VOBA-1610 file (N, C-alpha, C; in pm, whole numbers, padded with zeros to 5 digits, always signed):
BEGIN
Met+12715+11714+11442Met+12556+11727+11445Met+12515+11759+11335Ile+12370+11730+11282Ile+12297+11797+11141Ile+12251+11937+11267Asp+12242+12032+11172Asp+12129+12174+11215Asp+12030+12147+11126Tyr+11946+12090+11189Tyr+11791+12048+11076Tyr+11758+12193+11037Lys+11720+12304+11152Lys+11664+12420+11123Lys+11753+12495+10970Glu+11890+12465+11017Glu+11996+12547+10895Glu+11960+12457+10770Ile+11942+12334+10778Ile+11929+12251+10645Ile+11812+12269+10563Gly+11680+12334+10632Gly+11516+12341+10624Gly+11483+12184+10607Leu+11483+12102+10692Leu+11408+11984+10707Leu+11266+11980+10737Lys+11208+11918+10633Lys+11082+11906+10632Lys+11061+11752+10618Cys+10962+11708+10710Cys+10897+11555+10698Cys+10769+11523+10749Gly+10710+11495+10629Gly+10524+11414+10652Gly+10528+11315+10673Leu+10443+11268+10756Leu+10416+11106+10779Leu+10295+11062+10712Glu+10289+10962+10675Glu+10172+10858+10659Glu+10149+10741+10704Pro+10121+10720+10825Pro+10046+10597+10901Pro+09949+10524+10785His+09975+10386+10816His+09874+10304+10748His+09879+10182+10836Gln+09739+10205+10905Gln+09686+10115+11003Gln+09557+10006+10969Met+09602+09876+10997Met+09483+09804+10969Met+09382+09813+11078Leu+09256+09811+10985Leu+09120+09807+11120Leu+09106+09684+11142Asp+09045+09684+11293Asp+09000+09543+11304Asp+08836+09506+11287Thr+08801+09486+11165Thr+08685+09455+11152Thr+08670+09303+11132Ser+08517+09278+11070Ser+08484+09131+11088Ser+08528+09096+10936Thr+08498+09141+10832Thr+08503+09078+10694Thr+08606+09195+10643Lys+08664+09166+10510Lys+08749+09276+10441Lys+08664+09403+10380Leu+08747+09476+10301Leu+08701+09617+10256Leu+08574+09575+10156Phe+08599+09479+10073Phe+08509+09473+09929Phe+08442+09322+09932Cys+08439+09281+10041Cys+08404+09117+10002Cys+08381+09058+10182Lys+08334+08981+10187Lys+08255+08907+10313Lys+08405+08815+10344Cys+08504+08825+10304Cys+08588+08726+10381Cys+08640+08779+10489Pro+08686+08670+10564Pro+08776+08715+10737Pro+08883+08776+10688Pro+08946+08878+10755Pro+09040+08941+10759Pro+09172+08891+10828Glu+09217+08796+10804Glu+09335+08712+10892Glu+09442+08658+10802Ile+09540+08719+10859Ile+09685+08658+10797Ile+09699+08499+10823Arg+09758+08416+10710Arg+09760+08323+10752Arg+09933+08255+10735His+09987+08170+10784His+10080+08111+10780His+10102+07948+10767Glu+10047+07846+10722Glu+10054+07748+10657Glu+10030+07775+10527Asp+10060+07649+10490Asp+10061+07643+10308Asp+09975+07657+10229Pro+09979+07734+10123Pro+09849+07782+10053Pro+09776+07695+09962Glu+09671+07666+09964Glu+09566+07589+09920Glu+09547+07579+09767Phe+09567+07694+09733Phe+09538+07691+09562Phe+09646+07801+09530Thr+09706+07834+09372Thr+09833+07923+09301Thr+09744+07944+09175Phe+09772+08044+09143Phe+09731+08084+08987Phe+09853+08195+08934Arg+09868+08233+08831Arg+09960+08294+08739Arg+09890+08396+08681Arg+09950+08515+08669Arg+09911+08646+08598Arg+10008+08736+08537Arg+09976+08783+08465Arg+10097+08904+08392Arg+09997+09022+08414Leu+10050+09134+08419Leu+10002+09253+08469Leu+10005+09375+08337Arg+09910+09419+08292Arg+09949+09522+08165Arg+09914+09666+08217Pro+10001+09802+08158Pro+09959+09907+08200Pro+09846+09946+08089Thr+09773+10001+08096Thr+09654+10072+08028Thr+09660+10236+08021Arg+09584+10278+07959Arg+09548+10439+07925Arg+09477+10494+08056Ser+09535+10596+08106Ser+09399+10661+08200Ser+09308+10748+08108Glu+09219+10786+08190Glu+09097+10855+08123Glu+09171+10962+08021Ile+09303+11006+08064Ile+09300+11126+07972Ile+09411+11102+07863Gly+09432+10951+07824Gly+09500+10860+07723Gly+09622+10864+07784Glu+09676+10869+07894Glu+09826+10859+07926Glu+09864+10752+07972Ile+09952+10670+07972Ile+10029+10585+08043Ile+10103+10628+08127Asp+10092+10541+08246Asp+10221+10587+08373Asp+10337+10539+08342Pro+10438+10634+08365Pro+10579+10613+08347Pro+10608+10449+08411Ala+10600+10491+08560Ala+10618+10363+08664Ala+10551+10245+08569Ala+10452+10238+08572Ala+10390+10130+08524Ala+10437+10062+08421Leu+10454+10144+08315Leu+10518+10084+08190Leu+10686+10038+08208Phe+10725+10094+08301Phe+10875+10086+08351Phe+10841+09924+08434Glu+10777+09903+08524Glu+10700+09759+08557Glu+10697+09663+08478Phe+10588+09682+08370Phe+10571+09594+08291Phe+10692+09532+08184Lys+10751+09637+08132Lys+10891+09635+08065Lys+10966+09503+08146Lys+10991+09504+08264Lys+11032+09409+08370Lys+11009+09258+08288Gly+10878+09258+08234Gly+10832+09111+08191Gly+10832+08995+08283Arg+10796+09016+08397Arg+10798+08972+08520Arg+10636+08859+08520Thr+10624+08805+08575Thr+10508+08702+08613Thr+10479+08682+08745Tyr+10329+08694+08777Tyr+10298+08675+08906Tyr+10245+08559+08982Leu+10262+08498+09052Leu+10226+08380+09098Leu+10173+08441+09229Tyr+09997+08428+09256Tyr+09948+08429+09370Tyr+09888+08309+09451Glu+09913+08315+09562Glu+09882+08199+09656Glu+09780+08239+09791Gly+09669+08140+09764Gly+09553+08172+09860Gly+09498+08034+09907Tyr+09381+08116+10006Tyr+09345+07983+10088Tyr+09183+08013+10071Glu+09125+07874+10065Glu+08975+07905+10045Glu+08878+07935+10122Asp+08914+07984+10227Asp+08814+08073+10343Asp+08834+08199+10353Asn+08929+08247+10318Asn+08950+08427+10280Asn+09010+08479+10211Val+08990+08380+10028Val+09053+08446+09976Val+08945+08440+09863Cys+08875+08529+09802Cys+08759+08477+09709Cys+08779+08521+09591Leu+08668+08559+09487Leu+08703+08580+09316Leu+08696+08736+09338Val+08692+08787+09429Val+08708+08917+09438Val+08859+08961+09434Glu+08934+08902+09520Glu+09078+08903+09561Glu+09146+08852+09439Met+09072+08765+09321Met+09125+08734+09253Met+09094+08817+09115Asp+09011+08902+09140Asp+09007+08969+09007Asp+08898+08925+08951Glu+08837+08788+08959Glu+08737+08726+08878Glu+08607+08765+08907Glu+08571+08870+09021Glu+08450+08908+09042Glu+08422+09082+09064Pro+08338+09129+09039Pro+08347+09268+09069Pro+08356+09308+09254Pro+08388+09421+09279Pro+08410+09428+09417Pro+08253+09491+09493His+08239+09375+09610His+08098+09446+09659His+08114+09521+09741Asp+07985+09605+09831Asp+07978+09722+09872Asp+08123+09741+09991Leu+08096+09876+09975Leu+08184+09955+10070Leu+08179+09888+10247Asn+08279+09786+10296Asn+08220+09772+10422Asn+08157+09886+10525Arg+08070+09898+10577Arg+07999+09993+10625Arg+08096+09993+10798Glu+08157+09908+10832Glu+08214+09898+10988Glu+08351+09946+10954Ala+08444+09924+10832Ala+08534+10042+10830Ala+08529+10178+10807Leu+08409+10223+10720Leu+08384+10329+10704Leu+08359+10411+10864Gln+08258+10343+10930Gln+08201+10387+11079Gln+08349+10424+11134Ile+08445+10332+11148Ile+08555+10312+11233Ile+08646+10426+11158Ala+08639+10449+11055Ala+08749+10586+10963Ala+08684+10709+10997Leu+08546+10708+11002Leu+08473+10844+11075Leu+08525+10903+11193Glu+08494+10759+11298Glu+08544+10755+11420Glu+08677+10841+11449Ile+08777+10780+11378Ile+08905+10830+11384Ile+08921+10982+11332Ser+08855+11013+11216Ser+08829+11124+11168Ser+08818+11239+11261Leu+08699+11200+11352Leu+08675+11314+11445Leu+08737+11327+11557Leu+08848+11189+11582Leu+08920+11205+11714Leu+09039+11313+11652Leu+09095+11324+11544Leu+09188+11390+11431Leu+09148+11531+11417Asn+09052+11548+11480Asn+08951+11705+11425Asn+08946+11721+11275Ala+08909+11617+11201Ala+08911+11649+11074Ala+08752+11680+11044Lys+08718+11708+10904Lys+08618+11718+10892Lys+08563+11643+10788Pro+08472+11555+10787Pro+08406+11447+10683Pro+08356+11495+10555Val+08398+11447+10402Val+08369+11505+10314Val+08225+11474+10295Asp+08158+11553+10208Asp+07998+11498+10176Asp+07999+11393+10123Glu+08063+11366+10021Glu+08027+11182+09965Glu+08146+11159+09959Ile+08132+11015+09955Ile+08305+10911+09959Ile+08254+10864+09859His+08371+10857+09740His+08387+10808+09607His+08508+10731+09630Val+08484+10581+09591Val+08614+10522+09605Val+08651+10513+09456Met+08799+10580+09465Met+08906+10576+09343Met+09002+10478+09309Arg+09099+10500+09205Arg+09169+10352+09169Arg+09338+10431+09179Lys+09427+10327+09230Lys+09533+10410+09216Lys+09600+10315+09157Ile+09692+10339+09058Ile+09772+10231+08979Ile+09913+10166+09034Val+09858+10059+09070Val+10010+09945+09102Val+09998+09827+09060Ile+10134+09823+08975Ile+10164+09723+08880Ile+10273+09654+08911Asp+10334+09629+09041Asp+10439+09545+09082Asp+10376+09413+09161Gly+10233+09417+09108Gly+10170+09256+09141Gly+10112+09251+09270Ser+10136+09360+09360Ser+10078+09362+09478Ser+09907+09357+09478Asn+09852+09381+09394Asn+09716+09396+09382Asn+09669+09307+09261Thr+09609+09218+09247Thr+09563+09127+09097Thr+09510+09229+09014Thr+09459+09342+09034Thr+09340+09418+08946Thr+09457+09493+08901Gly+09578+09513+08941Gly+09672+09632+08863Gly+09621+09756+08943Phe+09559+09775+09038Phe+09508+09916+09087Phe+09469+09901+09222Gln+09461+10006+09283Gln+09417+10009+09443Gln+09297+10088+09506Arg+09239+10045+09524Arg+09116+10114+09590Arg+09093+10190+09714Thr+09089+10302+09691Thr+09066+10381+09787Thr+08987+10510+09790Ala+08926+10526+09957Ala+08843+10660+09881Ala+08902+10739+10044Leu+08852+10840+10007Leu+08890+11000+10074Leu+08756+11027+10182Ile+08817+11011+10313Ile+08677+11040+10410Ile+08706+11173+10468Ser+08815+11205+10510Ser+08797+11313+10575Ser+08950+11426+10515Met+08936+11551+10578Met+08990+11632+10556Met+09046+11747+10652Asn+09161+11815+10622Asn+09122+11932+10709Asn+09142+11927+10871Gly+09239+11796+10929Gly+09252+11778+11063Gly+09344+11884+11114Cys+09361+11840+11253Cys+09448+11870+11326Cys+09511+11812+11470Ile+09625+11822+11513Ile+09683+11751+11650Ile+09773+11828+11696Glu+09774+11836+11845Glu+09884+11876+11895Glu+09975+11861+11943Val+10109+11823+11930Val+10201+11722+11997Val+10297+11820+12038Asn+10320+11810+12237Asn+10458+11894+12273Asn+10406+12041+12276Gly+10300+12099+12206Gly+10233+12233+12195Gly+10263+12304+12073Lys+10266+12180+11955Lys+10314+12230+11831Lys+10197+12177+11789Lys+10143+12232+11666Lys+09978+12187+11601Lys+10072+12129+11436Val+09994+12000+11444Val+10023+11930+11330Val+09922+11884+11224Pro+09901+12010+11134Pro+09780+11995+11056Pro+09773+11798+10967Ile+09684+11777+11006Ile+09614+11649+10890Ile+09537+11686+10810Gln+09633+11644+10652Gln+09590+11661+10561Gln+09432+11640+10475Thr+09492+11450+10500Thr+09372+11349+10465Thr+09375+11260+10527Ile+09235+11207+10556Ile+09198+11063+10602Ile+09174+10978+10477Cys+09266+10866+10472Cys+09164+10767+10343Cys+09140+10656+10393Leu+09034+10581+10332Leu+09017+10418+10382Leu+09043+10350+10236Glu+09124+10238+10250Glu+09192+10182+10130Glu+09186+10004+10157Glu+09234+09966+10068Glu+09258+09806+10057Glu+09375+09777+10082Asp+09399+09674+10187Asp+09580+09652+10196Asp+09639+09589+10099Ala+09763+09576+10048Ala+09807+09510+09946Ala+09823+09319+09955Ala+09861+09272+09854Ala+09884+09158+09872Ala+10047+09115+09969Arg+10048+08967+10030Arg+10178+09035+10064Arg+10269+08974+09971Lys+10409+09002+09969Lys+10530+08941+09849Lys+10616+08835+09982Ile+10583+08734+09916Ile+10657+08602+09950Ile+10810+08596+09938Gly+10838+08576+09787Gly+10974+08586+09741Gly+10970+08594+09596Lys+11062+08550+09558Lys+11084+08527+09382Lys+11125+08384+09381Arg+11089+08380+09211Arg+11155+08238+09187Arg+11199+08243+09019Glu+11293+08124+08959Glu+11307+08150+08868Glu+11394+08276+08814Gly+11490+08304+08883Gly+11599+08381+08890Gly+11498+08528+08901Gly+11415+08537+08954Gly+11320+08674+08947Gly+11244+08712+08849Arg+11235+08627+08762Arg+11145+08621+08686Arg+10990+08619+08716Val+10968+08538+08815Val+10812+08522+08904Val+10834+08568+09058Val+10733+08658+09064Val+10719+08713+09190Val+10608+08659+09256Val+10590+08596+09391Val+10507+08541+09449Val+10455+08625+09572Tyr+10316+08655+09529Tyr+10270+08721+09665Tyr+10115+08614+09738Arg+10060+08634+09815Arg+09984+08608+09918Arg+09865+08658+09907Leu+09738+08614+09874Leu+09641+08726+09875Leu+09543+08733+10004Asp+09611+08669+10157Asp+09531+08661+10259Asp+09563+08802+10300Arg+09635+08891+10332Arg+09610+09019+10355Arg+09568+09116+10245Leu+09548+09067+10146Leu+09464+09193+09989Leu+09342+09217+10072Gly+09320+09359+10058Gly+09165+09341+10109Gly+09152+09382+10249Ile+09238+09384+10335Ile+09210+09400+10459Ile+09183+09557+10471Pro+09084+09587+10525Pro+09088+09755+10530Pro+09182+09806+10618Leu+09260+09941+10552Leu+09315+10017+10601Leu+09308+10132+10629Ile+09333+10231+10739Ile+09311+10397+10697Ile+09431+10434+10687Glu+09472+10525+10630Glu+09548+10623+10570Glu+09584+10766+10634Ile+09644+10822+10699Ile+09670+10935+10764Ile+09772+10984+10712Ala+09768+11135+10647Ala+09863+11194+10570Ala+09883+11337+10685Thr+09991+11366+10760Thr+10012+11472+10808Thr+10077+11598+10712Ala+10079+11715+10744Ala+10165+11823+10662Ala+10278+11868+10675Pro+10392+11818+10581Pro+10500+11829+10605Pro+10571+11935+10729Val+10534+11959+10851Val+10586+12017+10890Val+10690+12000+11013Ile+10715+11866+11002Ile+10816+11796+11104Ile+10932+11845+11052Thr+11004+11883+11181Thr+11138+11972+11168Thr+11279+11886+11202Ser+11271+11776+11299Ser+11349+11705+11324Ser+11336+11537+11336Pro+11399+11479+11352Pro+11406+11272+11365Pro+11336+11295+11485Asp+11357+11362+11591Asp+11272+11360+11708Asp+11116+11366+11719Glu+11084+11451+11652Glu+10940+11518+11618Glu+10894+11436+11542Ala+10974+11372+11461Ala+10869+11318+11371Ala+10832+11160+11464Tyr+10930+11109+11549Tyr+10884+11000+11614Tyr+10791+10994+11759Glu+10757+11162+11800Glu+10692+11201+11884Glu+10519+11220+11822Val+10532+11233+11684Val+10379+11274+11624Val+10335+11091+11577Ala+10426+11061+11514Ala+10412+10912+11472Ala+10327+10871+11600Arg+10423+10874+11741Arg+10346+10807+11864Arg+10225+10857+11887Tyr+10213+10994+11865Tyr+10074+11011+11904Tyr+09979+10975+11834Ile+10000+10951+11735Ile+09885+10893+11611Ile+09871+10743+11654Gly+09968+10710+11671Gly+10007+10563+11689Gly+09891+10507+11839Arg+09875+10632+11941Arg+09828+10590+12042Arg+09684+10616+12026Leu+09627+10732+11943Leu+09523+10768+11957Leu+09444+10656+11871Leu+09524+10579+11793Leu+09457+10464+11682Leu+09403+10357+11812Arg+09514+10342+11875Arg+09473+10226+11944Arg+09376+10224+12076Ile+09353+10354+12088Ile+09243+10376+12231Ile+09133+10375+12155Thr+09104+10343+12032Thr+08977+10351+11985Thr+08992+10177+12010Gly+09032+10089+12034Gly+08997+09958+12049Gly+08946+09874+11901Lys+08947+09979+11804Lys+08909+09903+11689Lys+09003+09924+11544Val+09158+09855+11591Val+09270+09831+11506Val+09327+09757+11557Lys+09411+09649+11445Lys+09464+09545+11468Lys+09607+09603+11535Arg+09636+09489+11603Arg+09798+09513+11675Arg+09876+09398+11641Gly+10005+09454+11668Gly+10119+09372+11623Gly+10217+09413+11569Leu+10309+09340+11539Leu+10442+09398+11389Leu+10365+09373+11256Gly+10387+09467+11192Gly+10279+09482+11026Gly+10179+09530+11030Thr+10090+09554+11135Thr+09944+09602+11133Thr+09934+09742+11142Ile+10066+09828+11140Ile+10064+09987+11132Ile+10224+09995+11076Arg+10204+10070+10944Arg+10357+10107+10858Arg+10357+10215+10838Gln+10457+10276+10839Gln+10470+10424+10832Gln+10516+10464+10669Asp+10483+10534+10619Asp+10517+10597+10464Asp+10623+10736+10562Leu+10729+10807+10506Leu+10750+10914+10515Leu+10793+10991+10377Asn+10754+11112+10400Asn+10847+11203+10292Asn+10901+11328+10354Ile+11061+11320+10264Ile+11146+11374+10361Ile+11193+11480+10283Ser+11257+11576+10291Ser+11311+11684+10197Ser+11443+11827+10283Ile+11520+11875+10223Ile+11574+11963+10290Ile+11596+12054+10176Lys+11641+12154+10230Lys+11633+12289+10133Lys+11732+12260+10019Gly+11730+12255+09857Gly+11823+12254+09742Gly+11786+12126+09734Gly+11694+12030+09819Gly+11701+11871+09785Gly+11561+11838+09752Ala+11521+11737+09732Ala+11409+11655+09684Ala+11322+11603+09749Arg+11200+11571+09712Arg+11122+11533+09838Arg+11119+11379+09823Val+11162+11292+09903Val+11198+11154+09880Val+11068+11084+09945Glu+11010+10977+09910Glu+10926+10887+10026Glu+11023+10739+10072Ile+10951+10728+10160Ile+11026+10620+10232Ile+10917+10488+10272Lys+10909+10378+10216Lys+10803+10345+10280Lys+10803+10223+10348Gly+10664+10194+10421Gly+10654+10068+10498Gly+10743+10051+10589Val+10783+10165+10703Val+10860+10123+10829Val+10742+10087+10916Gln+10816+09978+10993Gln+10679+09911+11091Gln+10757+09929+11206Lys+10896+09964+11253Lys+10904+09985+11385Lys+10908+10151+11411Leu+10832+10186+11534Leu+10810+10324+11541Leu+10967+10393+11604Glu+11072+10284+11663Glu+11191+10357+11727Glu+11290+10371+11604Leu+11282+10313+11472Leu+11316+10345+11350Leu+11339+10455+11275Leu+11207+10570+11297Leu+11192+10647+11241Leu+11315+10753+11253Pro+11343+10802+11393Pro+11420+10894+11391Pro+11562+10838+11323Lys+11618+10754+11321Lys+11719+10706+11229Lys+11724+10730+11086Ile+11589+10673+11046Ile+11541+10707+10882Ile+11543+10853+10843Val+11507+10937+10920Val+11476+11072+10907Val+11628+11117+10873Glu+11719+11094+11009Glu+11823+11157+11047Glu+11916+11113+10909Tyr+11929+10984+10888Tyr+12030+10943+10742Tyr+11941+10979+10627Glu+11837+11014+10602Glu+11817+11041+10493Glu+11804+11213+10458Ala+11814+11264+10577Ala+11853+11431+10585Ala+12030+11414+10554Leu+12103+11314+10629Leu+12206+11326+10552Leu+12264+11294+10434Arg+12190+11198+10360Arg+12184+11159+10251Arg+12175+11299+10122Gln+12094+11351+10158Gln+12043+11453+10087Gln+12161+11556+10085Leu+12208+11598+10203Leu+12313+11728+10276Leu+12408+11666+10165Arg+12512+11515+10174Arg+12592+11490+10090Arg+12597+11525+09948Leu+12473+11491+09931Leu+12452+11501+09763Leu+12469+11633+09681Leu+12407+11736+09817Leu+12441+11825+09772Leu+12562+11924+09760Glu+12648+11837+09881Glu+12799+11881+09872Glu+12862+11812+09742Leu+12830+11696+09722Leu+12870+11667+09607Leu+12840+11738+09444Lys+12734+11773+09431Lys+12694+11890+09357Lys+12775+12000+09357Lys+12799+12078+09451Lys+12886+12162+09427Lys+13040+12137+09417Glu+13083+12014+09446Glu+13227+12007+09408Glu+13238+11959+09260Leu+13144+11898+09226Leu+13148+11900+09058Leu+13113+12020+09018Glu+13024+12118+09072Glu+13044+12228+09001Glu+13189+12324+09022Lys+13253+12304+09103Lys+13346+12348+09126Lys+13456+12294+09027Arg+13474+12157+08974Arg+13577+12102+08865Arg+13482+12152+08723Gly+13386+12199+08722Gly+13358+12250+08609Gly+13252+12163+08519Val+13223+12081+08588Val+13149+11959+08538Val+12985+11991+08498Lys+12961+11981+08389Lys+12809+12030+08354Lys+12729+11906+08293Glu+12604+11919+08322Glu+12516+11768+08292Glu+12535+11723+08149Asp+12529+11827+08059Asp+12567+11759+07874Asp+12691+11717+07878Asp+12822+11723+08008Asp+12926+11657+08018Asp+12932+11474+08014Ile+12778+11469+08078Ile+12771+11337+08117Ile+12719+11253+07976Ser+12786+11137+07970Ser+12712+11073+07856Ser+12621+10926+07908Tyr+12493+10914+07854Tyr+12405+10805+07892Tyr+12451+10710+07800Ser+12542+10713+07682Ser+12548+10609+07618Ser+12654+10479+07694Phe+12590+10344+07692Phe+12663+10267+07792Phe+12719+10161+07706Ile+12846+10130+07742Ile+12930+10070+07642Ile+12962+09906+07733Asp+12912+09813+07635Asp+12945+09681+07720Asp+13054+09642+07733Val+13105+09616+07847Val+13245+09561+07893Val+13239+09435+07963Thr+13139+09348+07920Thr+13126+09200+07972Thr+13259+09150+07959Asp+13334+09150+07869Asp+13471+09080+07814Asp+13562+09117+07923Ile+13552+09223+07964Ile+13673+09288+08065Ile+13676+09200+08154Phe+13544+09182+08253Phe+13511+09135+08347Phe+13465+08966+08350Ala+13517+08902+08245Ala+13485+08802+08222Ala+13565+08691+08326Asn+13658+08727+08354Asn+13770+08646+08477Asn+13770+08733+08605Ser+13687+08819+08639Ser+13685+08886+08761Ser+13666+08769+08899Lys+13763+08827+09004Lys+13737+08760+09110Lys+13638+08775+09217Ser+13565+08896+09183Ser+13457+08932+09253Ser+13350+08823+09253Lys+13322+08801+09344Lys+13180+08671+09349Lys+13057+08737+09293Ile+13033+08844+09335Ile+12913+08953+09288Ile+12908+08936+09152Val+13040+08987+09100Val+13037+09000+08932Val+13001+08849+08861Ser+13108+08774+08919Ser+13130+08657+08856Ser+13003+08559+08865Arg+12900+08591+08982Arg+12765+08522+08950Arg+12644+08589+08863Ala+12670+08673+08878Ala+12609+08803+08774Ala+12629+08752+08629Leu+12758+08704+08588Leu+12791+08699+08474Leu+12743+08531+08432Lys+12755+08452+08510Lys+12731+08307+08495Lys+12583+08310+08467Ser+12505+08396+08545Ser+12328+08393+08521Ser+12302+08439+08420Gly+12399+08488+08331Gly+12346+08569+08213Gly+12342+08720+08195Gly+12415+08750+08307Gly+12412+08951+08295Gly+12516+08986+08221Ile+12492+09103+08221Ile+12608+09164+08122Ile+12704+09285+08240Gly+12766+09309+08156Gly+12870+09397+08248Gly+12847+09554+08166Leu+12797+09638+08197Leu+12772+09813+08118Leu+12873+09921+08226Ala+12920+09992+08114Ala+13013+10139+08176Ala+12983+10250+08082Val+12976+10359+08190Val+12937+10511+08092Val+13013+10596+08172Lys+13097+10672+08079Lys+13208+10762+08088Lys+13172+10881+08184Ala+13208+10892+08281Ala+13181+11013+08414Ala+13290+11100+08429Pro+13301+11222+08311Pro+13414+11304+08347Pro+13401+11358+08450Gly+13512+11417+08539Gly+13510+11511+08668Gly+13468+11397+08803Phe+13457+11290+08789Phe+13425+11218+08876Phe+13488+11134+08983Ala+13653+11153+08934Ala+13718+11096+08991Ala+13746+11121+09135Gly+13770+11019+09198Gly+13761+11042+09382Gly+13616+11038+09417Leu+13535+11064+09371Leu+13380+11098+09411Leu+13282+10938+09449Ile+13358+10828+09364Ile+13231+10743+09384Ile+13259+10659+09519Gly+13371+10678+09574Gly+13378+10621+09721Gly+13312+10733+09839Tyr+13279+10835+09791Tyr+13233+10935+09887Tyr+13120+10867+09991Glu+13100+10894+10116Glu+12988+10839+10211Glu+12859+10927+10211Leu+12795+10869+10166Leu+12644+10967+10204Leu+12607+10960+10321Gln+12594+10788+10346Gln+12550+10775+10487Gln+12644+10666+10554Pro+12605+10642+10693Pro+12737+10541+10746Pro+12691+10407+10684Gly+12823+10383+10612Gly+12809+10248+10498Gly+12773+10254+10404Arg+12731+10380+10346Arg+12669+10412+10243Arg+12704+10439+10127Arg+12786+10445+10014Arg+12886+10530+09915Arg+12780+10564+09853Phe+12877+10668+09756Phe+12813+10727+09668Phe+12793+10627+09548Gly+12885+10536+09502Gly+12872+10410+09444Gly+12749+10342+09417Thr+12716+10305+09579Thr+12646+10270+09611Thr+12500+10287+09535Glu+12475+10407+09555Glu+12342+10505+09513Glu+12356+10494+09368Leu+12493+10494+09287Leu+12463+10515+09148Leu+12406+10331+09104Ala+12456+10279+09194Ala+12432+10129+09130Ala+12297+10084+09161
//
């Protein structure tokens, strides 16, 4: 058993809940998820641009270098020129804003004096614009769960992303469906004061129940998604995105805490062996010929599809690649 107090576990939640409005956030299209075949498609490529201070987001640049094309699918009745990024957004949905303010008061948060729509860079193709529109609604709220106060740092109103359908042409084309793009979401960010997996479950359940009490949020799988920010003493803050089932939260927190704990153990072992960061080479060597006749189906399939084999020298790592970080997940998997 892990002593979560001893390892200094900290966890913050960011539930994203779809609001039950009559239209999307920035247009008059109905916010409905469709399952029949799309009625039209179009292709785009997204490119990173410099920010107001002249910098290019490194994550956006990384995605761009993958050279992917995005195929968007839509329907005539719930996808318009706004979702296609062929027309400016309309006024902010006042119904969604009213619901967000109501939820803010239920969370004891203070609404901001002015609401401004901001842009967050998103270049994985899930938004045709290359960014997500979001607005800060309120701050400094607080709830009490099992006698413990949990601060609510921010409450935002934002547009949902397009649905990822799959990949084509060997992964070079990513398919998204635009019916979900623009559906109003409320994002609630707690402070990182959660200190155990069970507590993460209880806080998430409390917030979920409070949202449902309003009668103004959508119900069903996929209508609420949890992001988790998890860290332990000596580790790094890791964000796990898009958890849809409440009952999975304790296990996810437990496994991530275990992963970071085991990585810190590996770090200590490498230090005992005298391994320094400068000893690790980041120069890759092409070893495709060595694996040309490999009996591994994964390797042979990758090479036949045009892939190559690369190796890097890791002195002092002997016997550590198979070290288990989580049940069924080894250090080698982490490196891969």
